[in-house]
C-alpha positions, 0 to 999 in steps of 0.5 A, spaced: 526 487 526 518 486 529 512 487 525 509 491 530 505 498 530 504 504 534 501 509 533 500 516 538 496 522 537 500 528 536 495 533 535 488 533 533 488 527 527 495 527 526 497 520 527 505 517 528 505 510 527 512 508 529 514 502 525 521 497 525 522 498 532 521 507 532 527 506 526 521 510 521 515 514 523 509 515 518 505 521 519 497 521 516 493 527 517 486 528 513 484 535 509 482 541 513 475 540 510 475 533 514 477 536 520 485 535 519 491 539 519 492 537 511 499 536 513 501 530 511 497 524 508 490 521 510 490 513 511 487 512 505 493 514 501 498 511 505 494 504 504 493 505 495 501 507 496 502 501 500 499 497 494 502 500 489 510 501 491 510 493 494 509 491 486 513 496 484 519 494 488 518 487 485 517 490 479 524 493 480 527 485 483 525 483 476 528 487 472 534 488 476 534 480 477 535 480 468 539 486 468 534 490 464 532 498 465 527 500 469 529 508 470 523 509 465 518 505 468 512 508 472 506 504 475 499 507 476 494 506 480 487 508 477 480 506 481 475 504 477 469 505 481 465 511 484 466 510 491 471 507 492 471 506 500 464 503 499 463 499 493 463 491 495 468 489 489 473 495 488 476 495 482 483 498 481 487 498 474 495 497 474 497 501 469 504 501 467 509 505 462 515 501 459 519 505 454 520 502 448 527 499 448 523 495 454 524 488 452 517 485 450 518 477 451 520 480 459 513 483 460 509 479 461 514 474 467 515 481 470 508 482 471 507 475 473 513 477 478 511 483 482 503 481 482 505 476 488 506 482 492 505 480 499 500 486 501 496 485 494 495 478 496 493 479 503 487 484 500 485 478 495 487 471 496 487 470 504 482 472 509 484 475 514 483 476 521 483 483 524 482 483 532 481 489 536 483 488 544 482 494 549 487 494 556 488 485 553 480 484 553 478 482 546 472 488 545 472 486 536 473 482 531 473 482 523 474 477 518 474 477 511 
């Protein structure tokens, strides 16, 4: 399985990204008022979903490891800034709801486990570099 992703443009602002050597596909689009057809999520929503679902999967893994029922657990990602695209230090709150029957002594270790998510770590701990090549020629570079 390759980590390479390939994007094509089926129509307008719709993007079609092949994942895992084409085994899966993600479509994105924009709302009509932003020039799209409104047939799918915006790339920004997919990005935020990656943060939330990565942590959600790690939470589920923790619960499975300790045989804890997580079917009634829910997670919500809430932006706490006015301009989520331009704020220098955008803040998000991950709100986790657990049922009363959830074992209290597992909450802190569970949170520690699911906060060690590769997506979140890539954004907060690592200093990623994105280099852009056009026809194999380096054109631009963005560093964190």
